[in-house]
N, C-alpha and C positions, 0 to 999 in steps of 0.2 A: 143911353145909346148902346150899352153893352148887354143890357138885360136880355135874357132869353137867347143870347148868342149861341149859335150852333156853327161857329166858324164860317165854313164856305157854304153851308147848306142852302142858303137863300139863292144861290146861283141857279139852282135848278128845283126850286120849291114848286113851281108849276108843272114840272116834268117828272116828278119822283115816281119811279117805277114800283111795281109790287115787290114784296118781300122775296119772291122766287128770283125775280130778275136781279135784285141786289145781291142775293146769295151766290148767283151764278158769276156776277161780275167780281165779287170778292174772291171766289175760287179762281177766277181767271187771273186776278192780281197775283195770288200765291203762285200760280202756275208759271207766271212771268219770271219769277226768281230762279236763280240757278239751282239745279238739282243738289241733292244731298252729296252726290259724289263730286260735283264740281266746287262745292263751297263747304268749308269747315264750319263747325259751329262757333259763334263769336265767342271770344275769350272775355274774362272779366273785365280786362282792360279795354276791350273793344266796346263793351256795353257802357263802360264809364265815359268813353269818348263820345259815343252816340248820345248819351244823356247831356253830355257838355254842349253838343251842338244845339240841342233844345234849349238848353239854358241860355245860350248866346242869343237865340231868337227872342226869347222872352225878354232878356235884358235890353236888347235893342228896341223891341216894341215899346217898352216902358220908358226908355230914354228919349225916343222920338216923341212920344206922347207928351212927356214933361217939357220938352223943348218946343214943340211945334203943335201942340193939341189945340190951339186957337188959330192956327195958321190955316191957309187954304189947303185942300187935299193935295194939290200938286207939290206943295212944299214937303209935306210928309212923304209923298211918293219918292221925291229925289233923295230924301234922307234914308228911306227904307230900301231902295233899290239894292245897294251893296249888301245890306244885312240879309234880305230875303234870298237873293241870288247865292250867297255864300253859304246858306244853311239849307237850301232846298235844291234838289237836282231837277230843275224845271225843264230842261230839254228832254230828259228821260221820262218825266211825267207827261209832258206834252205828246211824246211818241206813244206812250202806253194808251192815252186817251182816245187815240184814233188808230190803234194798232192794226185793225184789219185793212184800213186804206193807206196806211203809211208807206208801204213798200211800193205802192203805185204813184206816189207823189214824185215830182221832179225835185231837185235840190233846191231850186228857188222857191217851190211851194212849201217845202219843209221849213226853209229858213223864215219865210213870211208867217207860217203858223206858229212856230216856236216864238218869234218876236211878239206876235199878238198875244200868245199865251202868258208869256213873261209879263207883258204889260198889264194884262187883266189881274193876274195874280198879285203883283205888287200893288195895283190900285185897290184891290179889295182889301188888303191889309191896311193900306193908307186911310181908307174911308171908314173902316169899322173899329179902329182901335185908338181913336183920338182921346178917349176918356180914360185910358188905362192909368193905374197908380201902382207904385211899388208895393209889393205884398200880395197882389191880386192873383198872380201865377204861383202855382206850387208844382214842383217836380215829384212824381212818384218813383216807382221803381222800373228798372229796365229788365227785359227778359229776352231770350234769344227766340227767333222765329225760324221756320224753314228756309233753306236757301241762304244761310249766313246773314239774314237780316236781324234787325233788333227793334223791339217795340218798347217805347218809352211812355209811361203814363204821366198824366198831368191833370191839374184842376185849375179852373178859373173861378174866382169868387167875384161876382158882380157887385156893384154898388147897392143893389137891391138885397143883397145877402144871399143870393142863390149861388150854389156851388155846381159848376158844370164839369163833368169828368170827360176827358178824351184821351185818345192814344195817338202818338206819332209813330209811323213806321220809317225806318232808315235803312239804307244800305251804304256800303263802303265804296268810295270812289278814290281816284288818284289824288283828290284834294281833301280827303277825309270823309267822315260820315255825314250823309246828307238825307234830308227828309224826302221821302217818296210818296207818302200818303198820310192822310189825317182821318181818323175815325171819331165821330161824336155820336153818342147814343147807338154805337155799333153800326152806324151808317158810314160807308166809305165815301170820302170826297171824290176819289177817282172814279168809283162807280156812278156817282151823280154826274160827273163830267162826261163819262162814256154815254150815259143815257141821253144827255142833252145833245151831244155831237152826233150820236147815232140817228136821233130824230131828224136833225138838220140834213144829214147826209142821205137819209132815205129818199128824199126827193130833190136834193140839191148837190152841190160840189163842195170841195174844200173852200173855195172862195166864199160860199155862203157862210161856212163856219167862221172863217177869218173875219168876215164882215160882222158877224154877231159878236165875236170876242172884242173887236174894236169898238162896237156900239156899247157893250157893257162897260168897257174900260172907260170910255168918254163919259158915260153916265156916272160912274164911280167918282171920277176926277172932277166933274162938275157939281157934285153933291156937296156943297159947302165950300 
């Protein structure tokens, strides 16, 4: 189930843009961070705190898999909801994923979009990590990024013996350090989401994007 896992990449596998587009979106991700004048470089303590957030996510995923690995996806969803929302800044990621259109949305549309985005994000974790076991995740080092962000490296060793490296990008919030992006094989999950939502918005509206998020979430929750 976890072999060849690329975290969230399958969400947009049919829509993957070219390398130039991904590079442009990754640069846009970095541009969205505060400027160096507005944010100090993270301290060693900050980087330790950021790594601890990633550690809490891993521990939560493994614990839920141990307790509910054979249960329906909906059961794992309920168990993972507080863990994922505590370790990810999902409203912030949702806004960045449609940043060009965000300012044009009403408050009600923003709320509906964020709710659908959160549901899909948690459902994806719930559907893909049922087979985790202790020791599969390993934390790497933490390093500062521009704009006061922190990047934390990690690996996942699958049951097939494959080691998958990836990186978490975190920023500091009033509630501590939270994940705002995940990169696997140098591919940004946020860039993938932007590519997918941009395609839907080219000929549609935010209602079409919300409907697609809800469809994907329902598909994940009904998978097992």
